C-alpha positions in Angstrom: 11.5 9.7 -7.4 7.8 8.9 -6.6 7.0 5.4 -5.6 3.8 3.4 -4.8 4.1 1.1 -1.8 1.5 -1.6 -1.4 1.1 -3.4 2.0 0.2 -7.1 2.1 -0.4 -8.2 5.7 0.3 -11.8 6.7 -2.2 -13.8 8.7 -4.7 -11.8 10.8 -6.3 -9.0 9.0 -8.5 -7.7 11.9 -8.5 -4.1 12.9 -5.2 -2.8 14.3 -4.9 -2.1 18.0 -5.1 1.4 19.4 -1.4 1.2 20.1 -0.6 0.3 16.5 -2.9 3.1 15.2 -1.1 5.7 17.4 2.3 4.5 16.3 1.2 4.6 12.6 -0.3 8.1 13.1 3.1 9.3 14.5 4.9 7.8 11.5 2.5 9.3 9.0 3.0 12.8 10.7 6.8 12.3 10.6 6.8 11.3 6.9 4.4 14.1 5.9 6.5 16.6 7.8 9.6 15.4 6.0 7.8 15.9 2.7 8.1 12.1 1.9 4.4 11.0 2.2 2.2 12.3 -0.6 -0.8 10.1 0.0 -1.9 7.1 2.0 -4.9 4.9 2.5 -6.3 1.5 3.2 -8.9 -0.9 2.1 -11.6 -2.7 4.1 -10.8 -6.4 3.7 -14.5 -7.3 4.1 -15.7 -4.9 1.4 -16.5 -6.4 -2.1 -13.9 -6.1 -4.8 -14.3 -5.8 -8.6 -11.9 -7.2 -11.1 -12.0 -6.1 -14.7 -9.9 -8.1 -17.2 -9.3 -7.9 -20.9 -8.2 -11.0 -22.8 -8.0 -10.8 -26.6 -10.7 -8.1 -26.7 -13.1 -9.9 -24.3 -13.7 -7.8 -21.2 -14.9 -9.7 -18.2 -16.1 -8.2 -14.9 -16.1 -10.3 -11.7 -17.2 -9.2 -8.3 -15.7 -10.5 -5.1 -15.1 -10.6 -2.2 -11.8 -12.4 -2.7 -10.8 -13.7 0.7 -7.5 -15.5 -0.1 -5.0 -13.8 2.2 -2.3 -13.3 -0.5 -4.8 -11.2 -2.5 -5.6 -8.7 0.2 -3.9 -5.4 0.0 -4.0 -3.8 3.4 -3.1 -0.3 2.3 -1.0 1.9 0.1 1.3 4.9 0.3 2.6 7.2 -2.4 6.0 8.7 -1.4 8.6 11.0 -2.9 12.1 9.9 -1.9 15.5 11.1 -3.1 17.2 7.7 -3.0 16.8 4.0 -2.6 18.4 4.2 0.9 15.8 6.8 1.9 13.1 4.5 0.6 14.4 1.6 2.6 14.7 3.7 5.8 11.0 4.8 5.7 9.9 1.3 4.6 11.6 -0.3 7.6 9.9 2.1 10.0 6.5 1.2 8.4 6.8 -2.6 8.5 8.0 -2.5 12.1 4.7 -0.9 13.0 2.5 -2.7 10.6 3.6 -6.1 11.7 4.0 -9.3 9.7 3.6 -8.9 6.0 5.4 -7.4 3.0 5.5 -4.1 1.3 5.9 -4.1 -2.5 7.3 -0.8 -3.8 7.4 0.3 -7.4 8.6 3.6 -9.0 5.9 5.7 -10.5 6.7 6.8 -14.1 7.1 10.6 -14.3 5.5 10.7 -17.7 2.2 8.9 -18.2 2.5 5.9 -20.5 1.7 6.5 -24.1 2.6 10.2 -24.2 
C-alpha cells in the first residue's frame, strides 16, 4: 500500500543540526534502498502559504504566512509498505531522528477519486 506521511514538529522549527541531517540522510538512503521511500520533501516554515477554500460555491483565496505551530507541516514522505507493521517500523525510525512532534499517515487511494 502507498501512504502519505505528514510531519508536524512540536516547538522549535529552526533548521535541524548537522547531526540530525546526517542521521536523516542515512535513514532516507536506507528506506530508498529497501524500496519503501517513493518521495520526500519539506517546506520552509518562513515561506508564505496560500489557502484556497470553497464554501457553497464561493471560492476564497487567503495568503499567509500562518505561524501557529499546529499548522506547520515540517515535511512529507510518500512510502510503499507491505503491512501496517512495516509502516510502524519505518515511522518509529523517522520520529526518533526528527524529534518531538507527530507523523500523521494516511493510505493513498490506488484509484483516483471519481473514476
